[in-house]
ZAMARGU-4260 file (C-alpha; in steps of 0.2 Angstrom, whole numbers, plus 5000, padded with zeros to 4 digits):
<rodrens>
0) 6173/5270/5705 | 6156/5275/5697 | 6140/5277/5706 | 6126/5269/5696 | 6111/5279/5693
5) 6116/5295/5702 | 6115/5307/5687 | 6101/5298/5678 | 6088/5311/5681 | 6095/5323/5668
10) 6084/5326/5653 | 6099/5321/5642 | 6097/5302/5647 | 6079/5299/5644 | 6078/5282/5635
15) 6096/5278/5639 | 6094/5266/5654 | 6103/5252/5645 | 6118/5264/5643 | 6118/5269/5661
20) 6118/5251/5666 | 6133/5248/5654 | 6142/5263/5663 | 6139/5256/5680 | 6146/5239/5675
25) 6161/5247/5666 | 6164/5257/5682 | 6165/5242/5693 | 6177/5233/5681 | 6188/5248/5679
30) 6189/5250/5698 | 6198/5233/5700 | 6205/5225/5684 | 6203/5240/5672 | 6191/5241/5658
35) 6188/5249/5641 | 6172/5254/5632 | 6168/5263/5616 | 6152/5272/5613 | 6148/5274/5595
40) 6134/5284/5588 | 6128/5298/5576 | 6131/5316/5580 | 6119/5322/5593 | 6115/5304/5599
45) 6121/5308/5617 | 6138/5301/5618 | 6146/5316/5626 | 6132/5316/5639 | 6136/5298/5644
50) 6154/5303/5646 | 6149/5317/5657 | 6139/5305/5667 | 6153/5293/5669 | 6165/5307/5674
55) 6153/5315/5687 | 6151/5298/5695 | 6170/5295/5695 | 6173/5312/5703 | 6160/5308/5717
60) 6168/5291/5720 | 6185/5299/5722 | 6193/5294/5706 | 6205/5305/5695 | 6197/5309/5679
65) 6208/5313/5663 | 6197/5320/5649 | 6202/5324/5631 | 6192/5329/5615 | 6198/5326/5598
70) 6199/5340/5585 | 6201/5339/5567 | 6214/5353/5567 | 6226/5342/5578 | 6223/5326/5568
75) 6239/5329/5559 | 6250/5332/5574 | 6258/5316/5580 | 6254/5312/5599 | 6244/5328/5601
80) 6229/5318/5608 | 6241/5308/5620 | 6248/5324/5626 | 6231/5331/5630 | 6227/5316/5641
85) 6243/5314/5650 | 6247/5332/5653 | 6239/5332/5671 | 6251/5317/5675 | 6267/5326/5670
90) 6273/5327/5688 | 6273/5308/5689 | 6283/5305/5673 | 6299/5309/5683 | 6296/5293/5693
95) 6297/5282/5678 | 6312/5272/5671 | 6324/5283/5660 | 6318/5274/5644 | 6300/5277/5647
100) 6303/5295/5654 | 6313/5300/5639 | 6301/5292/5627 | 6286/5301/5634 | 6295/5318/5634
105) 6300/5316/5616 | 6283/5310/5610 | 6274/5324/5619 | 6286/5337/5612 | 6294/5342/5629
110) 6312/5337/5625 | 6323/5333/5610 | 6330/5316/5606 | 6329/5301/5595 | 6311/5297/5590
115) 6305/5282/5601 | 6296/5267/5594 | 6277/5266/5596 | 6279/5251/5607 | 6290/5260/5619
120) 6278/5275/5620 | 6264/5263/5623 | 6273/5254/5637 | 6278/5270/5644 | 6260/5277/5644
125) 6254/5261/5653 | 6268/5263/5666 | 6263/5281/5669 | 6244/5276/5671 | 6248/5262/5682
130) 6259/5273/5693 | 6245/5286/5694 | 6232/5273/5698 | 6241/5268/5714 | 6236/5284/5722
135) 6217/5283/5716 | 6208/5275/5702 | 6208/5284/5685 | 6195/5287/5672 | 6201/5292/5655
140) 6187/5299/5644 | 6190/5302/5625 | 6177/5312/5616 | 6177/5313/5597 | 6190/5300/5597
145) 6189/5298/5578 | 6198/5315/5577 | 6213/5309/5587 | 6230/5308/5577 | 6235/5290/5572
150) 6250/5289/5583 | 6239/5293/5599 | 6226/5281/5593 | 6238/5267/5592 | 6245/5270/5609
155) 6228/5273/5618 | 6219/5258/5610 | 6234/5247/5615 | 6233/5253/5633 | 6214/5251/5632
160) 6215/5233/5626 | 6229/5228/5638 | 6219/5234/5653 | 6228/5243/5666 | 6222/5239/5684
165) 6211/5253/5692 | 6211/5262/5675 | 6195/5264/5664 | 6195/5270/5646 | 6179/5277/5640
170) 6178/5282/5622 | 6165/5291/5611 | 6166/5291/5592 | 6155/5295/5577 | 6148/5279/5569
175) 6159/5274/5554 | 6171/5288/5556 | 6186/5278/5564 | 6191/5261/5558 | 6207/5260/5569
180) 6196/5261/5584 | 6182/5250/5577 | 6194/5237/5573 | 6205/5238/5589 | 6195/5224/5598
185) 6189/5236/5612 | 6171/5232/5617 | 6160/5244/5608 | 6142/5249/5610 | 6132/5258/5597
190) 6119/5271/5603 | 6103/5267/5594 | 6090/5281/5590 | 6078/5284/5604 | 6062/5274/5603
195) 6046/5285/5598 | 6040/5283/5616 | 6056/5289/5623 | 6057/5303/5611 | 6040/5308/5616
200) 6044/5308/5634 | 6060/5319/5631 | 6049/5332/5622 | 6036/5331/5635 | 6049/5334/5649
205) 6057/5349/5640 | 6042/5356/5630 | 6026/5351/5639 | 6014/5363/5630 | 6018/5357/5612
210) 6003/5355/5600 | 6001/5337/5596 | 6004/5339/5577 | 6020/5349/5580 | 6025/5336/5593
215) 6023/5322/5581 | 6032/5331/5567 | 6047/5334/5579 | 6048/5316/5583 | 6048/5311/5565
220) 6061/5324/5560 | 6073/5320/5574 | 6072/5301/5571 | 6077/5297/5589 | 6091/5310/5590
225) 6091/5317/5607 | 6100/5333/5602 | 6088/5336/5588 | 6073/5334/5600 | 6080/5347/5611
230) 6086/5359/5598 | 6073/5358/5584 | 6059/5367/5595 | 6071/5381/5599 | 6073/5385/5580
235) 6054/5387/5578 | 6044/5403/5581 | 6030/5404/5594 | 6017/5404/5581 | 6024/5388/5573
240) 6025/5379/5589 | 6007/5383/5592 | 6003/5377/5574 | 5995/5394/5570 | 6009/5395/5556
245) 6013/5381/5545 | 6029/5372/5549 | 6042/5373/5535 | 6049/5358/5526 | 6062/5353/5531
250) 6063/5361/5549 | 6075/5375/5552 | 6090/5371/5563 | 6099/5379/5578 | 6118/5384/5575
255) 6122/5369/5585 | 6112/5357/5575 | 6118/5364/5559 | 6136/5363/5564 | 6135/5344/5566
260) 6136/5342/5547 | 6140/5359/5540 | 6159/5356/5538 | 6157/5340/5528 | 6144/5348/5516
265) 6155/5363/5513 | 6168/5352/5506 | 6156/5346/5492 | 6156/5354/5475 | 6143/5366/5470
270) 6135/5354/5458 | 6133/5341/5472 | 6126/5353/5484 | 6113/5358/5471 | 6108/5340/5468
275) 6107/5338/5487 | 6096/5353/5488 | 6083/5346/5475 | 6083/5329/5485 | 6081/5338/5502
280) 6066/5348/5495 | 6058/5333/5487 | 6047/5323/5498 | 6047/5308/5487 | 6065/5303/5486
285) 6061/5297/5469 | 6076/5297/5458 | 6066/5299/5442 | 6058/5315/5449 | 6076/5321/5454
290) 6082/5318/5436 | 6068/5327/5428 | 6071/5342/5440 | 6090/5342/5439 | 6088/5342/5419
295) 6105/5333/5418 | 6111/5315/5414 | 6125/5317/5427 | 6114/5317/5443 | 6122/5301/5449
300) 6140/5308/5446 | 6135/5323/5456 | 6128/5313/5470 | 6143/5301/5471 | 6154/5311/5483
305) 6139/5313/5495 | 6136/5295/5495 | 6154/5291/5499 | 6153/5303/5513 | 6138/5293/5520
310) 6126/5308/5519 | 6114/5299/5508 | 6111/5281/5501 | 6105/5277/5484 | 6094/5262/5481
315) 6096/5258/5462 | 6083/5244/5463 | 6069/5255/5469 | 6075/5271/5462 | 6076/5280/5479
320) 6087/5292/5487 | 6087/5292/5506 | 6096/5304/5518 | 6105/5296/5531 | 6097/5307/5544
325) 6084/5321/5542 | 6097/5333/5551 | 6108/5331/5535 | 6093/5335/5524 | 6089/5351/5535
330) 6107/5357/5535 | 6107/5356/5516 | 6092/5367/5515 | 6098/5379/5528 | 6115/5382/5520
335) 6106/5387/5503 | 6099/5404/5499 | 6081/5409/5497 | 6083/5411/5478 | 6091/5394/5477
340) 6077/5386/5486 | 6063/5394/5476 | 6072/5389/5460 | 6073/5371/5466 | 6055/5371/5471
345) 6050/5378/5453 | 6060/5364/5445 | 6052/5351/5456 | 6035/5358/5453 | 6038/5355/5434
350) 6044/5337/5438 | 6028/5332/5447 | 6014/5339/5435 | 6005/5323/5436 | 6004/5324/5456
355) 5993/5338/5459 | 5996/5339/5478 | 6015/5339/5477 | 6014/5351/5462 | 6003/5363/5472
360) 6015/5362/5487 | 6031/5366/5477 | 6022/5380/5468 | 6017/5387/5485 | 6035/5386/5492
365) 6042/5394/5476 | 6030/5409/5478 | 6037/5424/5486 | 6022/5436/5484 | 6003/5432/5487
370) 5996/5422/5473 | 5977/5418/5473 | 5979/5405/5459 | 5991/5395/5469 | 5981/5398/5485
375) 5966/5390/5476 | 5976/5375/5471 | 5981/5373/5490 | 5962/5374/5494 | 5960/5359/5483
380) 5974/5350/5492 | 5966/5354/5509 | 5949/5347/5503 | 5957/5331/5497 | 5967/5328/5513
385) 5951/5331/5523 | 5942/5319/5512 | 5955/5306/5516 | 5952/5310/5534 | 5969/5318/5537
390) 5963/5333/5547 | 5980/5338/5553 | 5987/5339/5536 | 5971/5348/5530 | 5974/5361/5544
395) 5992/5363/5539 | 5988/5366/5521 | 5975/5378/5524 | 5987/5388/5535 | 6000/5388/5520
400) 5986/5393/5508 | 5981/5409/5518 | 5999/5416/5517 | 5996/5416/5498 | 5980/5425/5500
405) 5979/5443/5493 | 5962/5447/5500 | 5957/5449/5519 | 5941/5439/5516 | 5950/5424/5508
410) 5963/5425/5523 | 5948/5424/5535 | 5940/5410/5526 | 5956/5400/5526 | 5960/5404/5544
415) 5942/5397/5549 | 5945/5381/5539 | 5962/5379/5547 | 5953/5382/5564 | 5940/5369/5561
420) 5952/5355/5555 | 5964/5360/5570 | 5949/5357/5582 | 5944/5341/5574 | 5963/5335/5576
425) 5962/5339/5594 | 5972/5355/5594 | 5959/5366/5603 | 5970/5380/5608 | 5977/5382/5590
430) 5959/5382/5584 | 5954/5396/5596 | 5969/5406/5590 | 5965/5403/5572 | 5947/5408/5574
435) 5952/5424/5583 | 5964/5427/5568 | 5950/5425/5556 | 5938/5437/5565 | 5952/5450/5565
440) 5957/5447/5547 | 5939/5451/5541 | 5927/5460/5553 | 5912/5453/5542 | 5918/5435/5546
445) 5911/5436/5564 | 5894/5429/5564 | 5895/5421/5547 | 5891/5403/5545 | 5910/5398/5545
450) 5912/5407/5561 | 5897/5398/5568 | 5903/5381/5563 | 5920/5383/5572 | 5913/5391/5587
455) 5900/5377/5589 | 5912/5364/5587 | 5923/5371/5600 | 5909/5373/5612 | 5905/5354/5610
460) 5922/5347/5611 | 5930/5358/5625 | 5916/5365/5634 | 5904/5357/5646 | 5892/5352/5633
465) 5884/5369/5629 | 5872/5360/5617 | 5858/5373/5616 | 5871/5387/5613 | 5879/5378/5599
470) 5862/5374/5592 | 5857/5392/5592 | 5873/5397/5584 | 5871/5385/5569 | 5852/5388/5566
475) 5854/5407/5566 | 5868/5406/5554 | 5860/5394/5543 | 5844/5403/5542 | 5852/5419/5536
480) 5863/5409/5523 | 5857/5411/5504 | 5845/5397/5498 | 5843/5385/5491 | 5858/5376/5499
485) 5871/5369/5487 | 5876/5351/5491 | 5894/5356/5485 | 5895/5370/5497 | 5907/5362/5510
490) 5903/5376/5523 | 5884/5372/5522 | 5886/5353/5523 | 5898/5354/5537 | 5886/5365/5547
495) 5871/5354/5544 | 5881/5338/5549 | 5887/5347/5564 | 5869/5353/5568 | 5863/5334/5567
500) 5876/5330/5580 | 5870/5344/5591 | 5852/5339/5590 | 5857/5321/5594 | 5866/5327/5610
505) 5852/5338/5615 | 5839/5325/5613 | 5826/5338/5610 | 5811/5336/5598 | 5811/5355/5595
510) 5829/5355/5590 | 5825/5341/5577 | 5811/5351/5570 | 5823/5365/5567 | 5835/5353/5559
515) 5822/5347/5546 | 5818/5365/5542 | 5836/5368/5538 | 5838/5352/5528 | 5822/5357/5518
520) 5832/5372/5511 | 5844/5361/5500 | 5840/5360/5482 | 5831/5345/5477 | 5833/5330/5479
525) 5837/5332/5498 | 5853/5322/5502 | 5848/5305/5509 | 5861/5305/5523 | 5853/5320/5530
530) 5836/5312/5529 | 5839/5296/5538 | 5848/5305/5552 | 5831/5312/5556 | 5821/5297/5552
535) 5832/5285/5562 | 5844/5293/5574 | 5832/5307/5580 | 5820/5294/5587 | 5826/5276/5585
540) 5810/5269/5593 | 5799/5276/5579 | 5810/5272/5564 | 5800/5265/5550 | 5803/5249/5539
545) 5806/5261/5524 | 5819/5272/5534 | 5828/5257/5541 | 5830/5249/5523 | 5836/5266/5517
550) 5849/5265/5531 | 5854/5247/5528 | 5857/5252/5509 | 5868/5266/5515 | 5878/5255/5527
555) 5881/5242/5514 | 5887/5255/5502 | 5901/5260/5514 | 5911/5245/5509 | 5916/5255/5493
560) 5917/5271/5502 | 5934/5280/5503 | 5929/5295/5513 | 5931/5291/5532 | 5920/5305/5537
565) 5905/5298/5527 | 5908/5281/5535 | 5908/5288/5552 | 5892/5299/5549 | 5882/5286/5541
570) 5887/5273/5555 | 5881/5286/5568 | 5863/5283/5563 | 5864/5264/5566 | 5870/5265/5584
575) 5853/5261/5592 | 5844/5251/5579 | 5855/5235/5578 | 5863/5239/5561 | 5881/5243/5566
580) 5886/5226/5560 | 5883/5231/5542 | 5896/5245/5544 | 5908/5235/5555 | 5921/5231/5541
585) 5921/5250/5535 | 5923/5256/5553 | 5938/5244/5556 | 5946/5252/5540 | 5946/5270/5548
590) 5950/5264/5565 | 5966/5256/5559 | 5971/5270/5547 | 5985/5280/5555 | 5982/5295/5544
595) 5964/5298/5551 | 5968/5298/5570 | 5953/5309/5575 | 5940/5300/5564 | 5947/5284/5569
600) 5943/5288/5587 | 5925/5292/5582 | 5924/5275/5573 | 5930/5267/5590 | 5914/5274/5598
605) 5903/5265/5586 | 5913/5249/5587 | 5914/5249/5606 | 5895/5251/5606 | 5892/5238/5593
610) 5902/5225/5603 | 5893/5230/5619 | 5876/5227/5611 | 5883/5211/5602 | 5888/5203/5619
615) 5907/5205/5616 | 5910/5214/5632 | 5928/5212/5634 | 5932/5219/5617 | 5920/5233/5620
620) 5929/5237/5636 | 5946/5236/5627 | 5940/5248/5613 | 5932/5260/5625 | 5947/5261/5637
625) 5958/5264/5622 | 5947/5277/5615 | 5945/5286/5632 | 5964/5287/5633 | 5965/5295/5616
630) 5951/5308/5619 | 5958/5313/5637 | 5975/5316/5628 | 5966/5327/5615 | 5955/5335/5629
635) 5939/5332/5620 | 5927/5331/5635 | 5911/5327/5624 | 5920/5313/5615 | 5927/5306/5631
640) 5910/5306/5638 | 5904/5294/5625 | 5918/5281/5630 | 5914/5284/5648 | 5895/5280/5644
645) 5900/5264/5636 | 5911/5259/5651 | 5896/5263/5663 | 5885/5252/5653 | 5897/5238/5654
650) 5898/5241/5673 | 5879/5240/5674 | 5877/5224/5665 | 5891/5216/5674 | 5884/5221/5691
655) 5899/5232/5694 | 5897/5247/5706 | 5908/5262/5703 | 5908/5281/5704 | 5911/5283/5686
660) 5895/5273/5682 | 5885/5284/5694 | 5892/5300/5687 | 5890/5295/5669 | 5872/5289/5671
665) 5867/5305/5679 | 5875/5316/5666 | 5866/5306/5652 | 5849/5307/5661 | 5851/5326/5661
670) 5858/5328/5644 | 5850/5315/5633 | 5834/5308/5640 | 5817/5315/5633 | 5799/5311/5637
675) 5796/5297/5624 | 5778/5302/5623 | 5779/5320/5622 | 5796/5321/5613 | 5801/5336/5623
680) 5814/5338/5637 | 5811/5328/5652 | 5804/5338/5667 | 5818/5343/5679 | 5809/5334/5694
685) 5807/5318/5684 | 5825/5318/5679 | 5830/5320/5697 | 5818/5306/5702 | 5827/5295/5690
690) 5844/5300/5696 | 5839/5296/5714 | 5834/5279/5708 | 5851/5276/5700 | 5859/5281/5716
695) 5849/5270/5726 | 5852/5255/5715 | 5870/5258/5715 | 5871/5258/5734
</rodrens>
């Protein structure tokens, strides 16, 4: 009756393999002894798509398909649902017994007579279906069955339970919306939300160019709802999809998504809708915050009707309010006016004065016009997020702050900050667009130190290792920057840290000399982290006892360090002097922190190298492969090269021969090796001789 797997290629069935198998088994049973199955799920979970799959398979196998969709308008009309299903079989009614024929005619409103009993109508329906199934199998699909009138429900669930040979009943209902069906005894299958993996696959299939940060936000907001995954991106602008513009909270909805919950929300009182709006705009779900923002003792009374409608749940023990689904939260916001939203954000801002990040965000959302004071508060949020290693969050906050900037120079500065953190988060295309926007916002920004930092970072991560160009960009910009350098000037410190990485990649003594010239421009005392980069990382073979002790002290101090960027940078100097074990605990902390994905991957490099030198080669290989996968996903060629280098080292010590090993060793000879005696770039002919030796060995 149903052909298993035939329609499974459609995007709407990603992650629904179990349901497709159920439909296949259902079809086999229905084609012989008859069968019944109810799909239950939240709006947008894909129930209708599954019914379509079953119907298409039935058509292809030669079955007759009877389809009906319940509507709220007809719920009060007895037997209206039954009529919509049986109408195509009207010519067959004449072949029934007079009792059954008259019962169906009266029930369906086709003739006048004494009202038949429910049992007679049920038996008449089964007789009609049995007669029609003699010619060819029947599939009855009932969508939105929870809207069917009670009389039809009673008859159809009776027929489904009793099983009519060669007749299949396939229902779709909203979870918790129809107790008569749920208690009917018909086999029921609940559609669970898609797994995160399946949700990602669906997004990749339909929107393959999504920026990673936007993709992750959509997965979170959709909570496994297939319709939300498909429709949410359609409600976003091109700049929002590219992460050039901050994503609103909550996300906007298409009319189709809004319609899933709009009717139920419209039935609530104005007081309840206002309380729900406060809850929807508050990111904490803390009932104490909501009570302060609502300024009423009747908050729970106002929320009661929404709780009864299963839109929210209230956890009295933990003082938390939770929306049943983010789509309900988004619909609440979308149905409000701009003035209502700004008023709610102001009330929430006053309720979270002791939480500076939330306070600043609510003030920003409540601001209609540019406001440098609020933008400055958002700058501080950006810094705090970056300090915690949340570079994606820092980029989003910087983008939100620039919309509040009255001056073009401030907009350019914040665009550059957003570009820098976007690149660090792996969003290179977004970073390029934001950097271009900064140059357009303020012509004087081009060639500035901020411009040089972002441009150099892009060159390193997405270029082919343009080390010398990145080095020149940074040195030129730093040499024209006002001195003495201030350690609290984040643009300067980021530039100098990046310059250290460039010099390490270049492996050139002259580059390191220029680095020390730049470091000497800091006001005294010179930051110790900058010093042992030069005294240890620049030339590990010449590291002194004093410099190594200084590094050891810094590594031990990382155990109390909360800044993941500092942990990674200090550990960098320990890579080749057998000191990474002192920072191992701190590195594991950032690697396992889901909020610092980009820096966590950098920490993986140090750990993989540490385990290689320590003889734990299997663990080193596992971490290197995992890190390589993440960097390939982010398209960071330079960072991916570090993991390839570690894998090549492992292949060498294990006696393995592979093309990756040869390729990586050649790249590192050209890029990293210097003449240890002269501390200058290796002569090209000597580098080529070494490469020939590597090739000969691998053969």
